[in-house]
N, CA, C and O atoms as CSV, one atom per row, in Angstrom:
chain,resi,resn,atom,element,x,y,z
A,1,MET,N,N,0.813,-1.129,0.031
A,1,MET,CA,C,-0.053,0.061,-0.062
A,1,MET,C,C,0.987,1.363,-0.013
A,1,MET,O,O,0.842,2.349,-0.736
A,2,LYS,N,N,1.827,1.237,0.750
A,2,LYS,CA,C,2.796,2.508,0.875
A,2,LYS,C,C,3.459,2.608,-0.408
A,2,LYS,O,O,3.573,3.711,-0.943
A,3,LEU,N,N,3.949,1.452,-1.001
A,3,LEU,CA,C,4.595,1.572,-2.323
A,3,LEU,C,C,3.699,2.138,-3.461
A,3,LEU,O,O,4.187,2.794,-4.381
A,4,ARG,N,N,2.464,1.881,-3.374
A,4,ARG,CA,C,1.640,2.424,-4.321
A,4,ARG,C,C,1.337,3.885,-4.068
A,4,ARG,O,O,1.156,4.610,-5.046
A,5,LYS,N,N,1.275,4.323,-2.991
A,5,LYS,CA,C,1.297,5.762,-2.622
A,5,LYS,C,C,2.559,6.494,-3.069
A,5,LYS,O,O,2.564,7.595,-3.619
A,6,PHE,N,N,3.483,5.855,-2.809
A,6,PHE,CA,C,4.900,6.441,-3.172
A,6,PHE,C,C,4.923,6.674,-4.828
A,6,PHE,O,O,5.361,7.712,-5.324
A,7,TYR,N,N,4.442,5.673,-5.535
A,7,TYR,CA,C,4.576,5.630,-7.029
A,7,TYR,C,C,3.495,6.638,-7.527
A,7,TYR,O,O,3.731,7.305,-8.534
A,8,SER,N,N,2.511,6.749,-6.963
A,8,SER,CA,C,1.472,7.898,-7.306
A,8,SER,C,C,2.053,9.320,-7.008
A,8,SER,O,O,2.028,10.201,-7.868
A,9,THR,N,N,2.514,9.491,-5.905
A,9,THR,CA,C,3.202,10.745,-5.685
A,9,THR,C,C,4.353,11.036,-6.680
A,9,THR,O,O,4.471,12.142,-7.207
A,10,LEU,N,N,5.118,10.100,-6.897
A,10,LEU,CA,C,6.261,10.122,-7.829
A,10,LEU,C,C,5.795,10.476,-9.166
A,10,LEU,O,O,6.395,11.320,-9.832
A,11,LEU,N,N,4.683,9.830,-9.621
A,11,LEU,CA,C,3.971,10.094,-10.978
A,11,LEU,C,C,3.520,11.570,-11.117
A,11,LEU,O,O,3.749,12.289,-12.089
A,12,ALA,N,N,2.820,11.921,-9.954
A,12,ALA,CA,C,2.306,13.264,-9.895
A,12,ALA,C,C,3.457,14.361,-10.133
A,12,ALA,O,O,3.306,15.322,-10.888
A,13,VAL,N,N,4.521,14.127,-9.463
A,13,VAL,CA,C,5.677,15.072,-9.427
A,13,VAL,C,C,6.361,15.072,-10.847
A,13,VAL,O,O,6.896,16.102,-11.257
A,14,VAL,N,N,6.347,14.041,-11.515
A,14,VAL,CA,C,6.879,13.951,-12.864
A,14,VAL,C,C,6.014,14.586,-13.739
A,14,VAL,O,O,6.495,15.303,-14.617
A,15,ALA,N,N,4.596,14.414,-13.625
A,15,ALA,CA,C,3.678,14.978,-14.453
A,15,ALA,C,C,3.664,16.574,-14.402
A,15,ALA,O,O,3.620,17.295,-15.399
A,16,ILE,N,N,3.709,17.027,-13.015
A,16,ILE,CA,C,3.889,18.538,-12.875
A,16,ILE,C,C,5.292,19.145,-13.586
A,16,ILE,O,O,5.308,20.219,-14.188
A,17,GLY,N,N,6.365,18.348,-13.427
A,17,GLY,CA,C,7.635,18.696,-13.834
A,17,GLY,C,C,7.583,18.735,-15.447
A,17,GLY,O,O,8.246,19.611,-16.001
A,18,ILE,N,N,6.885,17.897,-16.175
A,18,ILE,CA,C,6.820,18.009,-17.549
A,18,ILE,C,C,5.862,19.092,-17.974
A,18,ILE,O,O,6.096,19.801,-18.953
A,19,ALA,N,N,4.798,19.214,-17.241
A,19,ALA,CA,C,3.817,20.402,-17.692
A,19,ALA,C,C,4.203,21.739,-17.401
A,19,ALA,O,O,3.680,22.669,-18.016
A,20,SER,N,N,5.206,21.965,-16.381
A,20,SER,CA,C,5.818,23.282,-16.320
A,20,SER,C,C,6.562,23.620,-17.361
A,20,SER,O,O,7.021,22.714,-18.055
A,21,PRO,N,N,6.823,24.935,-17.671
A,21,PRO,CA,C,7.748,25.358,-18.646
A,21,PRO,C,C,9.133,25.039,-18.535
A,21,PRO,O,O,9.719,25.125,-17.456
A,22,ALA,N,N,9.703,24.669,-19.610
A,22,ALA,CA,C,11.142,24.365,-19.566
A,22,ALA,C,C,12.110,25.276,-19.011
A,22,ALA,O,O,13.000,24.930,-18.234
A,23,PHE,N,N,11.893,26.581,-19.474
A,23,PHE,CA,C,12.679,27.680,-19.069
A,23,PHE,C,C,12.068,28.705,-18.271
A,23,PHE,O,O,11.563,29.651,-18.875
A,24,ALA,N,N,12.026,28.679,-17.032
A,24,ALA,CA,C,11.179,29.477,-16.210
A,24,ALA,C,C,12.071,30.554,-15.452
A,24,ALA,O,O,11.662,31.111,-14.433
A,25,GLU,N,N,13.235,30.794,-15.979
A,25,GLU,CA,C,14.056,31.777,-15.362
A,25,GLU,C,C,13.383,33.138,-15.363
A,25,GLU,O,O,12.302,33.311,-15.925
A,26,LYS,N,N,14.010,34.061,-14.753
A,26,LYS,CA,C,13.562,35.556,-14.746
A,26,LYS,C,C,14.578,36.093,-15.750
A,26,LYS,O,O,15.782,35.898,-15.586
A,27,VAL,N,N,14.065,36.802,-16.842
A,27,VAL,CA,C,14.850,37.349,-17.696
A,27,VAL,C,C,14.505,38.901,-17.899
A,27,VAL,O,O,13.403,39.434,-18.029
A,28,GLY,N,N,15.635,39.393,-17.889
A,28,GLY,CA,C,15.464,41.102,-18.214
A,28,GLY,C,C,16.077,41.310,-19.619
A,28,GLY,O,O,17.140,40.801,-19.975
A,29,VAL,N,N,15.307,42.102,-20.373
A,29,VAL,CA,C,15.609,42.565,-21.806
A,29,VAL,C,C,15.700,43.948,-21.749
A,29,VAL,O,O,14.838,44.674,-21.253
A,30,THR,N,N,16.956,44.396,-22.359
A,30,THR,CA,C,17.202,45.744,-22.568
A,30,THR,C,C,17.851,45.877,-23.998
A,30,THR,O,O,18.702,45.055,-24.340
A,31,PHE,N,N,17.449,46.939,-24.873
A,31,PHE,CA,C,17.913,47.450,-26.098
A,31,PHE,C,C,18.091,48.805,-26.091
A,31,PHE,O,O,17.194,49.557,-25.710
A,32,ALA,N,N,19.289,49.248,-26.522
A,32,ALA,CA,C,19.480,50.504,-26.599
A,32,ALA,C,C,18.705,51.281,-27.746
A,32,ALA,O,O,19.001,51.031,-28.915
A,33,GLY,N,N,17.768,52.173,-27.464
A,33,GLY,CA,C,17.113,52.860,-28.516
A,33,GLY,C,C,16.210,52.039,-29.414
A,33,GLY,O,O,15.985,52.425,-30.561
A,34,ASP,N,N,15.662,50.876,-28.917
A,34,ASP,CA,C,14.771,50.086,-29.844
A,34,ASP,C,C,13.751,49.349,-29.005
A,34,ASP,O,O,13.894,48.188,-28.622
A,35,ASP,N,N,12.689,50.137,-28.749
A,35,ASP,CA,C,11.501,49.582,-27.935
A,35,ASP,C,C,10.798,48.470,-28.574
A,35,ASP,O,O,10.327,47.552,-27.903
A,36,ALA,N,N,10.710,48.520,-29.878
A,36,ALA,CA,C,9.845,47.586,-30.622
A,36,ALA,C,C,10.694,46.150,-30.679
A,36,ALA,O,O,10.099,45.074,-30.731
A,37,LEU,N,N,11.800,46.225,-30.667
A,37,LEU,CA,C,12.676,44.947,-30.723
A,37,LEU,C,C,12.687,44.485,-29.327
A,37,LEU,O,O,12.549,43.274,-29.151
A,38,GLU,N,N,12.842,45.329,-28.204
A,38,GLU,CA,C,12.681,44.874,-26.871
A,38,GLU,C,C,11.424,44.250,-26.450
A,38,GLU,O,O,11.371,43.297,-25.673
A,39,SER,N,N,10.495,44.774,-26.948
A,39,SER,CA,C,8.953,44.315,-26.739
A,39,SER,C,C,8.795,42.886,-27.476
A,39,SER,O,O,8.210,41.941,-26.947
A,40,SER,N,N,9.298,42.845,-28.572
A,40,SER,CA,C,9.183,41.677,-29.389
A,40,SER,C,C,9.888,40.264,-28.745
A,40,SER,O,O,9.353,39.157,-28.670
A,41,ILE,N,N,11.045,40.592,-28.372
A,41,ILE,CA,C,11.820,39.465,-27.693
A,41,ILE,C,C,11.189,39.214,-26.255
A,41,ILE,O,O,10.992,38.073,-25.838
A,42,SER,N,N,10.893,40.327,-25.544
A,42,SER,CA,C,10.127,40.018,-24.163
A,42,SER,C,C,8.861,39.168,-24.524
A,42,SER,O,O,8.687,38.124,-23.896
A,43,SER,N,N,8.048,39.504,-25.402
A,43,SER,CA,C,6.813,38.745,-25.549
A,43,SER,C,C,7.145,37.416,-26.037
A,43,SER,O,O,6.412,36.495,-25.676
A,44,ALA,N,N,8.210,37.149,-26.859
A,44,ALA,CA,C,8.441,35.736,-27.338
A,44,ALA,C,C,9.020,34.950,-26.057
A,44,ALA,O,O,8.648,33.803,-25.807
A,45,LEU,N,N,9.862,35.572,-25.341
A,45,LEU,CA,C,10.520,34.809,-24.061
A,45,LEU,C,C,9.267,34.618,-23.060
A,45,LEU,O,O,9.167,33.601,-22.374
A,46,LYS,N,N,8.468,35.498,-23.027
A,46,LYS,CA,C,7.200,35.236,-21.940
A,46,LYS,C,C,6.226,34.091,-22.509
A,46,LYS,O,O,5.708,33.266,-21.757
A,47,ALA,N,N,6.034,34.108,-23.783
A,47,ALA,CA,C,5.471,32.993,-24.350
A,47,ALA,C,C,6.015,31.633,-24.255
A,47,ALA,O,O,5.327,30.613,-24.263
A,48,ASP,N,N,7.421,31.687,-24.157
A,48,ASP,CA,C,8.064,30.334,-23.897
A,48,ASP,C,C,8.049,29.970,-22.397
A,48,ASP,O,O,8.602,28.938,-22.017
A,49,GLY,N,N,7.443,30.778,-21.566
A,49,GLY,CA,C,7.417,30.509,-20.129
A,49,GLY,C,C,8.311,31.161,-19.182
A,49,GLY,O,O,8.268,30.952,-17.970
A,50,HIS,N,N,9.287,32.116,-19.875
A,50,HIS,CA,C,10.156,32.804,-18.999
A,50,HIS,C,C,9.321,33.967,-18.224
A,50,HIS,O,O,8.268,34.405,-18.687
A,51,GLN,N,N,9.843,34.392,-17.098
A,51,GLN,CA,C,9.293,35.595,-16.379
A,51,GLN,C,C,10.178,36.722,-16.648
A,51,GLN,O,O,11.362,36.779,-16.315
A,52,ILE,N,N,9.528,37.604,-17.267
A,52,ILE,CA,C,10.214,38.947,-17.616
A,52,ILE,C,C,10.303,39.895,-16.430
A,52,ILE,O,O,9.354,40.160,-15.693
A,53,VAL,N,N,11.423,40.336,-16.328
A,53,VAL,CA,C,11.821,41.250,-15.311
A,53,VAL,C,C,12.102,42.611,-15.760
A,53,VAL,O,O,12.802,42.721,-16.766
A,54,ASP,N,N,11.639,43.754,-15.136
A,54,ASP,CA,C,11.923,45.104,-15.553
A,54,ASP,C,C,13.308,45.540,-15.086
A,54,ASP,O,O,13.494,45.872,-13.915
A,55,ILE,N,N,14.224,45.541,-15.948
A,55,ILE,CA,C,15.774,46.081,-15.612
A,55,ILE,C,C,16.077,47.311,-16.250
A,55,ILE,O,O,17.261,47.613,-16.397
A,56,ALA,N,N,15.067,48.158,-16.699
A,56,ALA,CA,C,15.281,49.379,-17.401
A,56,ALA,C,C,16.130,50.244,-16.539
A,56,ALA,O,O,17.267,50.545,-16.902
A,57,SER,N,N,15.585,50.688,-15.322
A,57,SER,CA,C,16.243,51.656,-14.495
A,57,SER,C,C,17.743,51.145,-14.142
A,57,SER,O,O,18.671,51.954,-14.127
A,58,ALA,N,N,17.927,49.874,-13.880
A,58,ALA,CA,C,19.068,49.256,-13.388
A,58,ALA,C,C,20.087,49.202,-14.409
A,58,ALA,O,O,21.283,49.348,-14.158
A,59,ALA,N,N,19.595,48.984,-15.610
A,59,ALA,CA,C,20.386,48.817,-16.788
A,59,ALA,C,C,20.951,50.161,-17.558
A,59,ALA,O,O,21.932,50.190,-18.300
A,60,ARG,N,N,20.109,51.254,-17.208
A,60,ARG,CA,C,20.252,52.549,-17.861
A,60,ARG,C,C,21.649,53.052,-17.573
A,60,ARG,O,O,22.081,53.100,-16.421
A,61,ASN,N,N,22.365,53.436,-18.651
A,61,ASN,CA,C,23.726,54.073,-18.724
A,61,ASN,C,C,24.715,53.198,-18.221
A,61,ASN,O,O,25.728,53.686,-17.719
A,62,VAL,N,N,24.545,51.812,-18.293
A,62,VAL,CA,C,25.432,50.798,-17.596
A,62,VAL,C,C,26.025,49.948,-18.700
A,62,VAL,O,O,25.241,49.350,-19.437
A,63,ARG,N,N,27.350,49.832,-18.892
A,63,ARG,CA,C,28.031,48.988,-19.822
A,63,ARG,C,C,27.851,47.667,-19.312
A,63,ARG,O,O,28.287,47.437,-18.184
A,64,LEU,N,N,27.237,46.687,-20.005
A,64,LEU,CA,C,26.698,45.395,-19.626
A,64,LEU,C,C,27.898,44.341,-19.611
A,64,LEU,O,O,28.209,43.867,-20.704
A,65,ASP,N,N,28.498,43.988,-18.644
A,65,ASP,CA,C,29.503,43.044,-18.539
A,65,ASP,C,C,29.097,42.196,-17.416
A,65,ASP,O,O,28.021,42.432,-16.867
A,66,SER,N,N,29.901,41.154,-16.982
A,66,SER,CA,C,29.493,40.081,-16.031
A,66,SER,C,C,29.364,40.865,-14.544
A,66,SER,O,O,28.512,40.568,-13.707
A,67,VAL,N,N,30.217,41.758,-14.404
A,67,VAL,CA,C,30.100,42.488,-13.025
A,67,VAL,C,C,28.649,43.187,-12.969
A,67,VAL,O,O,27.835,42.980,-12.069
A,68,ALA,N,N,28.459,44.007,-14.014
A,68,ALA,CA,C,27.124,44.812,-14.108
A,68,ALA,C,C,26.035,43.791,-13.950
A,68,ALA,O,O,25.106,43.998,-13.169
A,69,ALA,N,N,26.123,42.649,-14.697
A,69,ALA,CA,C,25.039,41.881,-14.868
A,69,ALA,C,C,24.839,41.183,-13.351
A,69,ALA,O,O,23.676,40.939,-13.028
A,70,ALA,N,N,25.728,40.907,-12.565
A,70,ALA,CA,C,25.637,40.495,-11.283
A,70,ALA,C,C,24.936,41.517,-10.445
A,70,ALA,O,O,24.027,41.228,-9.667
A,71,SER,N,N,25.336,42.566,-10.613
A,71,SER,CA,C,24.757,43.839,-9.840
A,71,SER,C,C,23.209,43.919,-10.171
A,71,SER,O,O,22.384,43.992,-9.261
A,72,ILE,N,N,22.860,43.903,-11.463
A,72,ILE,CA,C,21.538,44.143,-11.901
A,72,ILE,C,C,20.723,42.915,-11.320
A,72,ILE,O,O,19.638,43.104,-10.769
A,73,GLY,N,N,21.227,41.759,-11.444
A,73,GLY,CA,C,20.524,40.610,-10.912
A,73,GLY,C,C,20.166,40.707,-9.477
A,73,GLY,O,O,19.027,40.456,-9.083
A,74,LYS,N,N,21.130,41.070,-8.694
A,74,LYS,CA,C,20.877,41.378,-7.385
A,74,LYS,C,C,19.709,42.326,-7.037
A,74,LYS,O,O,18.812,42.084,-6.231
A,75,SER,N,N,19.863,43.423,-7.763
A,75,SER,CA,C,18.838,44.588,-7.515
A,75,SER,C,C,17.475,44.255,-8.122
A,75,SER,O,O,16.471,44.802,-7.667
A,76,THR,N,N,17.396,43.382,-9.127
A,76,THR,CA,C,16.140,43.081,-9.937
A,76,THR,C,C,15.677,41.694,-9.642
A,76,THR,O,O,14.463,41.503,-9.567
A,77,GLY,N,N,16.450,40.775,-9.479
A,77,GLY,CA,C,16.015,39.456,-9.294
A,77,GLY,C,C,16.081,38.711,-10.545
A,77,GLY,O,O,15.652,37.558,-10.587
A,78,ALA,N,N,16.663,39.366,-11.725
A,78,ALA,CA,C,16.898,38.683,-12.972
A,78,ALA,C,C,18.010,37.649,-12.808
A,78,ALA,O,O,19.000,37.796,-12.090
A,79,ASP,N,N,17.721,36.569,-13.575
A,79,ASP,CA,C,18.646,35.420,-13.625
A,79,ASP,C,C,19.443,35.474,-14.843
A,79,ASP,O,O,20.610,35.080,-14.859
A,80,ILE,N,N,18.776,36.009,-15.989
A,80,ILE,CA,C,19.544,36.182,-17.380
A,80,ILE,C,C,19.181,37.495,-17.822
A,80,ILE,O,O,18.024,37.869,-17.634
A,81,ILE,N,N,20.164,38.386,-18.488
A,81,ILE,CA,C,19.894,39.486,-19.200
A,81,ILE,C,C,20.025,39.318,-20.716
A,81,ILE,O,O,20.919,38.628,-21.207
A,82,VAL,N,N,19.218,39.891,-21.357
A,82,VAL,CA,C,19.390,39.917,-22.906
A,82,VAL,C,C,19.562,41.258,-23.281
A,82,VAL,O,O,18.658,42.047,-23.005
A,83,SER,N,N,20.579,41.656,-23.869
A,83,SER,CA,C,20.807,43.019,-24.429
A,83,SER,C,C,21.252,42.918,-25.862
A,83,SER,O,O,21.671,41.873,-26.362
A,84,GLY,N,N,21.137,44.066,-26.493
A,84,GLY,CA,C,21.439,44.147,-27.916
A,84,GLY,C,C,21.473,45.507,-28.416
A,84,GLY,O,O,21.062,46.408,-27.684
A,85,LYS,N,N,21.938,45.776,-29.638
A,85,LYS,CA,C,21.961,46.952,-30.361
A,85,LYS,C,C,21.964,46.693,-31.840
A,85,LYS,O,O,22.523,45.713,-32.333
A,86,LYS,N,N,21.305,47.625,-32.547
A,86,LYS,CA,C,21.306,47.674,-33.995
A,86,LYS,C,C,22.489,48.299,-34.394
A,86,LYS,O,O,22.770,49.394,-33.906
A,87,LEU,N,N,23.258,47.739,-35.250
A,87,LEU,CA,C,24.357,48.303,-36.054
A,87,LEU,C,C,24.149,48.128,-37.487
A,87,LEU,O,O,24.527,47.091,-38.031
A,88,GLY,N,N,23.589,49.045,-38.127
A,88,GLY,CA,C,23.263,49.034,-39.555
A,88,GLY,C,C,22.214,47.978,-39.675
A,88,GLY,O,O,21.209,48.025,-38.964
A,89,LYS,N,N,22.423,46.955,-40.613
A,89,LYS,CA,C,21.381,45.970,-40.949
A,89,LYS,C,C,21.434,44.718,-40.177
A,89,LYS,O,O,20.789,43.720,-40.496
A,90,VAL,N,N,22.305,44.795,-39.036
A,90,VAL,CA,C,22.560,43.680,-38.061
A,90,VAL,C,C,22.053,44.120,-36.695
A,90,VAL,O,O,22.125,45.299,-36.350
A,91,VAL,N,N,21.508,43.107,-35.867
A,91,VAL,CA,C,21.358,43.305,-34.466
A,91,VAL,C,C,22.431,42.381,-33.758
A,91,VAL,O,O,22.606,41.210,-34.093
A,92,ILE,N,N,23.105,42.992,-32.787
A,92,ILE,CA,C,24.296,42.347,-32.160
A,92,ILE,C,C,23.398,41.935,-30.844
A,92,ILE,O,O,22.681,42.800,-30.339
A,93,LEU,N,N,23.440,40.682,-30.323
A,93,LEU,CA,C,22.777,40.062,-29.320
A,93,LEU,C,C,23.774,39.699,-28.228
A,93,LEU,O,O,24.817,39.149,-28.582
A,94,LYS,N,N,23.572,39.939,-26.984
A,94,LYS,CA,C,24.284,39.469,-25.806
A,94,LYS,C,C,23.461,38.937,-24.800
A,94,LYS,O,O,22.609,39.656,-24.279
A,95,VAL,N,N,23.621,37.689,-24.439
A,95,VAL,CA,C,22.837,37.143,-23.204
A,95,VAL,C,C,23.959,36.889,-22.087
A,95,VAL,O,O,24.979,36.217,-22.238
A,96,LEU,N,N,23.571,37.536,-20.993
A,96,LEU,CA,C,24.401,37.374,-19.599
A,96,LEU,C,C,23.846,36.735,-18.585
A,96,LEU,O,O,22.671,36.994,-18.327
A,97,SER,N,N,24.522,35.823,-17.838
A,97,SER,CA,C,24.143,35.350,-16.602
A,97,SER,C,C,24.383,36.104,-15.507
A,97,SER,O,O,25.520,36.529,-15.308
A,98,THR,N,N,23.327,36.381,-14.626
A,98,THR,CA,C,23.664,37.225,-13.508
A,98,THR,C,C,24.191,36.490,-12.321
A,98,THR,O,O,24.524,37.096,-11.303
A,99,LYS,N,N,24.269,35.227,-12.432
A,99,LYS,CA,C,24.912,34.229,-11.455
A,99,LYS,C,C,26.365,33.947,-11.622
A,99,LYS,O,O,27.030,33.658,-10.627
A,100,ASN,N,N,26.968,34.014,-12.932
A,100,ASN,CA,C,28.272,33.645,-13.103
A,100,ASN,C,C,28.827,34.484,-14.224
A,100,ASN,O,O,28.187,35.457,-14.623
A,101,ASP,N,N,29.950,34.163,-14.732
A,101,ASP,CA,C,30.745,35.012,-15.847
A,101,ASP,C,C,30.423,34.562,-17.191
A,101,ASP,O,O,31.210,34.789,-18.111
A,102,THR,N,N,29.202,33.870,-17.402
A,102,THR,CA,C,28.918,33.419,-18.684
A,102,THR,C,C,28.225,34.455,-19.667
A,102,THR,O,O,27.169,34.999,-19.342
A,103,VAL,N,N,28.819,34.698,-20.818
A,103,VAL,CA,C,28.112,35.507,-21.719
A,103,VAL,C,C,28.227,34.776,-23.001
A,103,VAL,O,O,29.264,34.207,-23.340
A,104,ALA,N,N,26.997,34.806,-23.801
A,104,ALA,CA,C,26.868,34.273,-24.947
A,104,ALA,C,C,26.263,35.372,-26.109
A,104,ALA,O,O,25.708,36.397,-25.714
A,105,GLY,N,N,26.369,35.165,-27.176
A,105,GLY,CA,C,26.029,36.167,-28.124
A,105,GLY,C,C,25.616,35.613,-29.517
A,105,GLY,O,O,25.736,34.416,-29.778
A,106,GLY,N,N,25.142,36.486,-30.374
A,106,GLY,CA,C,24.838,36.066,-31.714
A,106,GLY,C,C,24.406,37.503,-32.580
A,106,GLY,O,O,24.407,38.653,-32.141
A,107,THR,N,N,24.090,37.094,-33.769
A,107,THR,CA,C,23.714,38.212,-34.623
A,107,THR,C,C,22.286,37.893,-35.440
A,107,THR,O,O,21.930,36.726,-35.604
A,108,CYS,N,N,21.673,38.767,-35.826
A,108,CYS,CA,C,20.548,38.504,-36.687
A,108,CYS,C,C,20.245,39.730,-37.552
A,108,CYS,O,O,20.697,40.820,-37.201
A,109,PRO,N,N,19.487,39.614,-38.691
A,109,PRO,CA,C,19.232,40.670,-39.495
A,109,PRO,C,C,18.145,41.824,-38.625
A,109,PRO,O,O,17.149,41.506,-37.974
A,110,ALA,N,N,18.578,42.942,-38.803
A,110,ALA,CA,C,17.881,44.093,-38.134
A,110,ALA,C,C,16.409,44.305,-38.642
A,110,ALA,O,O,15.626,44.849,-37.863
A,111,ASP,N,N,16.002,43.951,-39.788
A,111,ASP,CA,C,14.748,44.264,-40.366
A,111,ASP,C,C,13.662,43.232,-39.845
A,111,ASP,O,O,12.484,43.474,-40.105
A,112,ASP,N,N,13.964,42.191,-39.184
A,112,ASP,CA,C,13.161,41.260,-38.644
A,112,ASP,C,C,13.120,40.932,-37.330
A,112,ASP,O,O,13.879,40.056,-36.913
A,113,PRO,N,N,12.212,41.596,-36.464
A,113,PRO,CA,C,12.017,41.326,-34.951
A,113,PRO,C,C,11.859,39.979,-34.528
A,113,PRO,O,O,12.374,39.539,-33.500
A,114,GLY,N,N,11.053,39.226,-35.418
A,114,GLY,CA,C,10.992,37.855,-35.049
A,114,GLY,C,C,12.318,37.025,-35.110
A,114,GLY,O,O,12.580,36.168,-34.267
A,115,ALA,N,N,13.119,37.328,-36.142
A,115,ALA,CA,C,14.477,36.752,-36.086
A,115,ALA,C,C,15.220,36.911,-34.886
A,115,ALA,O,O,15.801,35.962,-34.359
A,116,ALA,N,N,15.230,38.154,-34.395
A,116,ALA,CA,C,15.919,38.446,-33.042
A,116,ALA,C,C,15.280,37.672,-31.892
A,116,ALA,O,O,15.976,37.131,-31.033
A,117,ALA,N,N,14.011,37.627,-31.886
A,117,ALA,CA,C,13.419,36.753,-30.771
A,117,ALA,C,C,13.773,35.305,-30.889
A,117,ALA,O,O,14.073,34.660,-29.884
A,118,ASP,N,N,13.747,34.716,-32.207
A,118,ASP,CA,C,14.227,33.247,-32.301
A,118,ASP,C,C,15.725,33.105,-31.980
A,118,ASP,O,O,16.072,32.125,-31.321
A,119,GLN,N,N,16.721,34.077,-32.424
A,119,GLN,CA,C,18.052,33.931,-32.133
A,119,GLN,C,C,18.233,33.921,-30.634
A,119,GLN,O,O,18.889,33.007,-30.134
A,120,VAL,N,N,17.649,34.962,-29.798
A,120,VAL,CA,C,17.510,34.850,-28.362
A,120,VAL,C,C,17.335,33.531,-27.655
A,120,VAL,O,O,18.063,33.029,-26.798
A,121,LYS,N,N,16.066,33.007,-28.263
A,121,LYS,CA,C,15.611,31.762,-27.677
A,121,LYS,C,C,16.655,30.631,-27.888
A,121,LYS,O,O,16.850,29.766,-27.033
A,122,LYS,N,N,17.320,30.684,-29.080
A,122,LYS,CA,C,18.236,29.521,-29.308
A,122,LYS,C,C,19.365,29.829,-28.537
A,122,LYS,O,O,19.871,28.858,-27.974
A,123,ILE,N,N,19.920,30.970,-28.351
A,123,ILE,CA,C,21.108,31.270,-27.532
A,123,ILE,C,C,20.894,30.793,-26.161
A,123,ILE,O,O,21.758,30.137,-25.579
A,124,ILE,N,N,19.701,31.121,-25.594
A,124,ILE,CA,C,19.349,30.719,-24.307
A,124,ILE,C,C,19.298,29.264,-24.110
A,124,ILE,O,O,19.803,28.686,-23.147
A,125,ALA,N,N,18.621,28.668,-25.134
A,125,ALA,CA,C,18.530,27.095,-25.060
A,125,ALA,C,C,19.958,26.394,-25.217
A,125,ALA,O,O,20.352,25.438,-24.549
A,126,ASP,N,N,20.605,27.004,-26.153
A,126,ASP,CA,C,22.020,26.273,-26.255
A,126,ASP,C,C,22.860,26.476,-25.132
A,126,ASP,O,O,23.719,25.607,-24.982
A,127,ASN,N,N,22.836,27.476,-24.233
A,127,ASN,CA,C,23.570,27.769,-23.214
A,127,ASN,C,C,23.023,27.724,-21.883
A,127,ASN,O,O,23.715,28.088,-20.932
A,128,LYS,N,N,21.677,27.251,-21.705
A,128,LYS,CA,C,21.013,27.077,-20.476
A,128,LYS,C,C,21.917,26.598,-19.314
A,128,LYS,O,O,21.996,27.271,-18.287
A,129,ALA,N,N,22.593,25.452,-19.465
A,129,ALA,CA,C,23.291,25.005,-18.412
A,129,ALA,C,C,24.349,25.865,-17.796
A,129,ALA,O,O,24.496,25.932,-16.576
A,130,LYS,N,N,25.139,26.572,-18.722
A,130,LYS,CA,C,25.988,27.428,-18.338
A,130,LYS,C,C,25.320,28.827,-17.707
A,130,LYS,O,O,25.912,29.335,-16.755
A,131,LEU,N,N,24.318,29.351,-18.122
A,131,LEU,CA,C,23.701,30.411,-17.865
A,131,LEU,C,C,23.086,30.467,-16.362
A,131,LEU,O,O,23.099,31.494,-15.684
A,132,THR,N,N,22.560,29.255,-15.942
A,132,THR,CA,C,21.883,28.976,-14.939
A,132,THR,C,C,22.511,28.390,-13.715
A,132,THR,O,O,21.844,28.157,-12.707
A,133,GLN,N,N,23.758,28.157,-13.798
A,133,GLN,CA,C,24.711,27.403,-12.778
A,133,GLN,C,C,24.779,28.210,-11.584
A,133,GLN,O,O,25.463,27.842,-10.628
């Protein structure tokens, strides 16, 4: 009888784990001078189950490196920071962990906000283990 109850509890825990979002980290998004791109990426990450954290005031006029990311993480509760900047026809993306010195990045075309969101999701998925250690 106890064994049956144990297996029932274990099955319930596994089912909840499968049903919950795969990436539930708190993510802050900031883009210099491009609110539309910031909004697009935030919406895409939220749809994937991430909790979006407002880091605007903490990231204002700050050069984002691992030390700044740790400080922003402490003040806002963000686990991961996504930043970027348009340079001509390209968007430069940077994803930083607020828990360690991990930084990952990539580029995408500047004329497609969906491409930027997809690239950010790919960077986070490819580096999840390092970003959340």
